[in-house]
C-alpha positions in Angstrom: -151.4 21.3 206.7 -151.0 17.5 205.7 -153.1 15.0 206.8 -151.4 11.3 206.6 -153.6 9.7 208.6 -154.1 8.4 212.1 -150.8 8.1 214.0 -149.8 4.5 214.4 -148.1 3.0 217.5 -144.5 1.9 216.9 -144.2 -1.8 216.7 -141.9 -3.5 218.8 -139.1 -5.8 217.1 -139.9 -9.8 217.5 -137.1 -11.8 219.1 -138.3 -14.9 217.8 -136.0 -14.9 214.3 -132.7 -13.9 216.4 -133.8 -17.2 219.1 -134.3 -19.7 216.3 -131.0 -18.4 214.5 -129.0 -19.0 217.9 -130.5 -22.5 218.0 -129.7 -23.2 214.7 -126.2 -22.2 215.3 -126.0 -24.2 218.7 -127.2 -27.2 216.9 -124.6 -26.7 213.8 -121.6 -26.5 216.2 -122.9 -29.4 218.5 -122.9 -31.6 215.1 -119.2 -30.4 214.1 -117.8 -30.3 217.2 -115.2 -33.3 218.3 -116.1 -34.2 221.8 -113.2 -36.9 222.3 -109.6 -37.1 221.3 -109.2 -39.1 218.1 -105.7 -40.8 219.5 -104.1 -40.0 222.7 -100.5 -40.0 223.4 -99.7 -41.6 227.0 -97.5 -39.2 228.9 -95.7 -40.3 232.1 -93.0 -39.0 234.1 -90.3 -40.5 235.8 -88.0 -43.4 235.5 -84.4 -44.2 235.1 -82.3 -44.3 231.7 -79.5 -46.8 231.2 -77.5 -48.0 228.5 -76.2 -46.3 225.2 -77.6 -42.9 224.4 -80.7 -43.3 221.7 -81.5 -39.6 221.3 -84.0 -39.0 217.9 -84.2 -35.8 216.6 -87.1 -34.9 214.6 -86.2 -32.5 212.0 -89.1 -30.7 209.6 -87.2 -32.6 206.5 -85.4 -35.6 208.2 -84.3 -37.4 211.3 -81.0 -37.8 213.4 -79.8 -40.6 215.9 -77.3 -39.3 218.4 -76.6 -36.2 215.8 -75.8 -38.7 212.8 -78.7 -38.1 209.9 -80.4 -41.0 208.9 -83.4 -42.4 206.7 -86.2 -43.7 208.6 -85.4 -47.3 207.6 -81.6 -46.9 208.7 -82.7 -45.1 211.8 -84.8 -48.1 213.3 -82.3 -50.8 212.4 -79.9 -48.7 214.4 -82.1 -48.6 217.2 -82.8 -52.2 217.1 -78.9 -52.5 217.7 -78.7 -50.0 220.4 -81.4 -51.3 222.5 -81.8 -54.8 224.1 -85.5 -54.8 223.9 -88.6 -52.7 222.8 -89.1 -51.7 226.4 -85.8 -49.6 226.4 -86.3 -45.9 226.3 -85.7 -43.8 223.5 -85.6 -39.9 223.8 -87.5 -37.8 221.0 -86.6 -34.4 220.7 -88.9 -32.3 218.1 -86.4 -29.3 216.8 -88.0 -25.9 216.1 -90.1 -25.8 213.2 -91.4 -29.6 213.4 -95.3 -29.8 213.6 -97.3 -31.8 215.6 -98.3 -34.1 212.5 -94.8 -34.6 211.8 -93.7 -35.6 215.7 -96.8 -37.7 215.6 -95.9 -39.9 212.3 -92.5 -40.5 213.5 -93.9 -41.8 217.1 -96.2 -43.9 215.1 -93.5 -45.6 213.0 -91.2 -46.2 215.9 -94.3 -47.7 217.7 -94.9 -50.0 214.9 -91.2 -51.2 215.1 -92.0 -52.2 218.7 -90.3 -49.2 220.5 -93.0 -48.2 223.1 -91.1 -46.5 225.8 -90.6 -43.1 224.1 -89.8 -40.0 226.1 -90.5 -36.4 224.5 -88.1 -33.8 225.4 -88.1 -30.0 224.7 -85.5 -28.6 222.7 -83.5 -26.1 224.8 -82.7 -23.0 222.8 
């Protein structure tokens, strides 16, 4: 028969490399994670609505005020005409297909123009 030498006991696999890898992944994800919001949109409920209708529909490629398509500059001018002050409520309704970035840009545009009382409503299918 063949003699290959003395039989050796099986070596157990070391867990040290796996623990090192898990710790490195943990450190990586802790460094790239965002722990706080960059910008928060205040949401509050309640309050009444008075005055002429001010419904701004946010489309993927444009804006409508009370059903009339307007450029952003014309929209702001018309809203100034329809409101008594920047505290009057303006209703925003994003249409299906509008992404959050587009909606946030429109809200920032309106906030920069002095409209701080924005109400966000969902489009009814």
